[in-house]
N, C-alpha and C positions, 0 to 999 in steps of 0.2 A: 586362505582358510580352507578352501576345498582340498588343496593338496596336503595341508597339515592333517585334516581329518582322515586322509588316506594312509597316513604313516602307521597307525596301529595295525592295519591290514598287512603291510609289508613286514612288521615285526612278527606277526603270527606266521607268515610264510617262512621267515628265517628260523623261527623256533621249531616249526613243524618239519621243515626240510633243511636242516643246517648244512648239508653237503651240496645242496642245489643252489647255484649262483643266481637264479632268477630273483629270489627275494632280495638279495643284496643289490642287484642291479636296479630293481624297482625303487628300493629305498634311496639309493644314491641319486637316481634320476629325479625323484621327488624333491630331495634336499637341494639339488642344483637348480631346479626350476624355482623353488621358493627363494633361494639366494638371488637369482636374477630378477625376480619380481621385486624383492626388497631393494635391490640396486636401483631399479627404475623409480621406486617410491622416493628414495633418497635424492636422486638426481632431479626429480620433479620438485621436491621440497626445497632444494637449494636454488632452483630456478625461480621460485616464488618466495622471496625472503620473509614475507609476512606470515608464512606458515611455520617458521622456525621459532624456537623458544627465545626469550629475551636475551639470554647470555650470548647465544651465537649471533643473533641479529646485531648486537652492539659491538661484537668482536671485530677487530681489524684483521683477523686471520681466519676469515670464514672459509677460504679455500683449503686451509690446513684441516679444519674440522671436517669438511667434506671428504678429503683424502683419507683422514684417519678413520671415519665411520665406514667408508667403503672398504677399507683394508680389513677392518674387523668383521664386516658382514661376509666378505669373500673368503675368509679363512675356512669356514666349514664346507662350502661347496667345492673348494679346491681339494680339501682333504677327501671328500667323498668321490671326487673325480679320480684321484689316485687309488682309492679303495676299490672303485669299480674296475679299474685296469688290473690291479693285483688279483681281483677275484677270478679273472680269466686265466691267471698263471698259477697263483698259490692262494686259494681262498681263505686259508687260516690267517694269513697276514692282513687281509682286508678286514677281518673281524677285529684285529688288534688296532688298526687305524681308526675304525669306527668307535672303539672304546676310548682311544686317545682324544677324540673330538670332544667328548664330554668334559674332560679336564683341560682342554687346550688353553682356554683363557687364563686359568690359574697357573698352568705350567709356564706360559708366557710371562705372567706377572712375576713369578718366582725367579725366572731367568733374568728378567730386567732388574730385580732387586739384587741378585747375586752380582750382576755386572756393575751396578752402581757402587756396591761395596768393594768390588775388585779394583775399580779405578779411583776409589776414595772420594766420591762425591755423589751428589744427587743428579739424576738425569731428568731434565725438564721435558715434559711431553709437548709443550707448546709455549710460545712467548707469553701468553696470558693464562697459563696454567689450566690444562685440560681437566674438565670436571665430569665429562661423560665418556662412556665406553672405555674406562680405565681398568675395570675389573678389580679395582682396589676394594678391600673389604668394607671400608667406610664410605664408599660411593653412594650417594643418595638414590633411593628408589621411591616411586610414587606409592605412598601409604595406601591410598584409595584403591589402586589397582591390585596391590597385594591382598587387601581385604576382600575385594570383589572376586578375585580368583579363588581364594580360600573358601569363601562362602559357596561358590559354585561347586567346588569339590565336595564339601560336606553335604550339600543338597543332593548331589548325584549319589553319594554313598548311602544316604538315608533312603533314597528312592530305590536303589538296588536291594536293600534289605526288605523293603515293602514288597517289591516284585518277587523276591525269592520266596517269601512266606505265602504269597498269594498263588504262586505257580505250583509249588511242590507239596503243599500241606492242606489241600482241600480233597477229602476222600471222594472216591468214585461212588455214584449212587448204587451201582451193582454190588460193590464191595460192602457198603453199609447195609444193604438189604440181605445179602447172603451171610456175612460174618457177624453182624451185630443186630440181626433181627429188626432191621429198619430203625434202629435207635441211633440217631445222629450224635446225641450227647456221649454215648458210650464210645462211638467211633472217634470223636474228637479227643477223648481222654488219651488215646494212643499217641497223640501228637503233643502231649504235655511238654516233653523235653525241647521240642522244636519251638513252642511258644515261649518257653523260658529263655532259650538262647536268643530268640528274636528280641524280646523286651530288654534283655541284658545288653545285647549288641547295640540296640537303638539308644539306650540310656548312655552307653559309652560314647557313641558318636555325638550325642547331644551335649554331654558334659565336656568332651574335648573341644567342641565348638564354643561352648560357654567360656572355657578357660582362654581359648584363642581370642575371643571377643573381648574379654576382660583385659588381656594383655595389650591389645591394640587401643583400648580406651586410654591407657597410660602412656602410649607411645605418640610422640609428635612427628617423628620422621623415621622412616624405615631405611635400612642400609642394605647393601648387596649381601653382606654376610648374613644378616637376618633373613633376607629373602631366600638364601641358599638353605639355611636351617628350616625355614618354613616349607620349602619344597620337599625336603627329606621327610618332615613330619607328615605332610599330606600324602606322600608315597605310602607310608605305613597306614595312615587312616584309610586309604583306598583298599588296603588288605583286610579291613574289618568284615566285609561281606564274606570273604574266604574263611575268616575265623568263625563266623556264624555257621557256615556250611560244615566246617570240619568238626565243630564241637558236638554235633548230633548225627554225624554220618556213620560212625562205627559202633559196634556192639558195646554195651555198657561194661565197664571194668576191664576192657581189653587193652593191650599194649598200644594199639593204634589210637584209641581214644585218649590215652595219656599223652602221647606225642602230639596229637591234635590240640589238646588243651594247652600244652606247653608252647606250641607254636603260636597259639592265640595270645598267650601271655607275652611272648617276645614281641609280637606286633604292637600290642598296647604299650609295652614298655618303651619301645623306640619312638612311637608316636608322641608319647608324653615327654620323653627325654629331649627330643629336638625342640619341642616347645620351650622347655626349660633352658636349652642352649640359646634360643632366641632372646630370652630375658637376660641371661648372663652377658651375651654380646651387647645388648642395649646398655647394660650397666657400665661397660668399659667406655662408652661414649655418652654418658648419661646427660651431660649438659646439652648435647645436640639432639638426643633421641627421646628423652623422657620429660614428662611434666615435672615442675619443681616439687610438687607435693609427694611424689613417689621416689625421689632421689634417695640414695643410700642413707639409711638411718631413720627413715620415716615409717610409720605404722603400715601404710599401704604397701610399702616395699616388702615388709615382712609377711603380710598377708598374701601378696601376689606370689612370693617365693614359696610359701606353704602350699598354695593352690597348684602351682606348677610341679611341685615335688610329689604331690599325692599319688598321681597315677603311676609314675615310674616306681615309687616305693611299694605301692600295693601290688603292682604286676610282678615285681621281682619277688616279693614275699610269697605271692600265690604260686609262682613257679617252683620255689624251693619247698613249699608246703605240699605241692602235688608230688614232688619227688619222694617225700617221706610217706604220705598217705595216698599212694598211687591208686588204690581201689576206689577212692572217693574224689578223684580228680575233677570230674564234671560237676558234681554238686559244689565243691569248693570254688571252682571257677565261676559258677552262676551266682553263688553267694557274694563273691567279690564284686561282680558286675552290678548286682542289685544293691549291695551295701554301700558302695562308694557314694551314690547320691546323698545318703544320709550323713556320710562323713563330711561332705561339702557343707551341709547345713550347720554342722557343729564346728566347722573349721575356724570361722571368725572368732567364736567364743574362745576356742582353745588357744588361738594366737594371742588374743588379748590377755588371757590368763598367764601365758608364758612370758609375755612382755612385762606384766606386772611383777611376776616372780623374779625375773632378771633384774628389774629395777630395784626390787626390795633387797636382793642379794648383793648387788654391786653398788648401791647408793645408800646403804644404811648410814644414818646420821647426817645425810645431806638432803633433807626434804625440799630444799629450795632449788636444787639443781636437777635438771632433766638429763638423765643419762642417755636418752635417745633423741637428741635434738634434731628437728627437721631443718634442712638446709634453707637459708634465707631465700626468699623468692627473688628471682632476677628482676631488677627494676625495669629492664628493657622489654620484658614480656608484656603483651597487651593484657589489660585487666579482664577482658572477656575470656581469654584463655585461662587465666588463673581461676576465675569463678567456675568455668566449665570443669 
């Protein structure tokens, strides 16, 4: 963990001095050390079988699991080793190798799929069907860890917003005394746009967290593809403090302010879009990932889809509206941020009205038939889960 916390510093060095190889060497050295420590953890875990999960403990091919996990762990350190060597010869190529590392598991999975199609059959990972470290989109992830990681990111983003407004928006006593005749209220009026941007940004973070929380209330099991979309969404959520800073940094009505507002709309759009992508990916494997009462056709399914679609639609509409009314870009953006919470309050009512209208339109003359049947509850599901 200590080495992982040092990685952002190496990223900053590489971004600030892209032609200096020291940042690349430090990054590669950290990753290689992290990989070696993970190898030691895996070797220790397999030397104490009671530490392993039940599936591997009961497997007759425990040695294969150890070999497979070690092979997956060592991919990244080996790539970083080659990247550090190429940085001494041709540093641009080392950046390409580091970029490939991010997509390496999915490239490997795609090549394996192509090879299986080429030879005309399925390639088994192990005699008892490998369930872990396969990088298959439907590979299960710990739902609790995904939620805990996401909650941590949202908490940090909210904290950054609070620190930003506390650090930069408190007037100096000398300025209040000289320019505002020692009137603090008059001095604080100058920070009105900053306060508006802060409350709007904090409401956006809170509502995105609320939608994320609602989504995982309906999910029984997360998959690797959902985890990937969740990571992308959190990456854009992490840009919301930047959006807050940009929306009040430039003169009002200027071209820079318009571009800053549009960049903020893009950040919010993709943060919401990847949340929607999580829900869509869960629908493709709904029997394994969703509670029975929200499977396709249920009212909760329709309401969840509406909640997840709200932010992408509103952000996209705000973007195009600022293109037309560029002089009022900042007020339009702030109205969007503050108005969306009220839209959430009305959303459930609107969804119910729409469902009633659809039922009336398509089920006329069939009052005894429900056009939107909820799928029958799986009898194998524990009754406590159904009640919850």
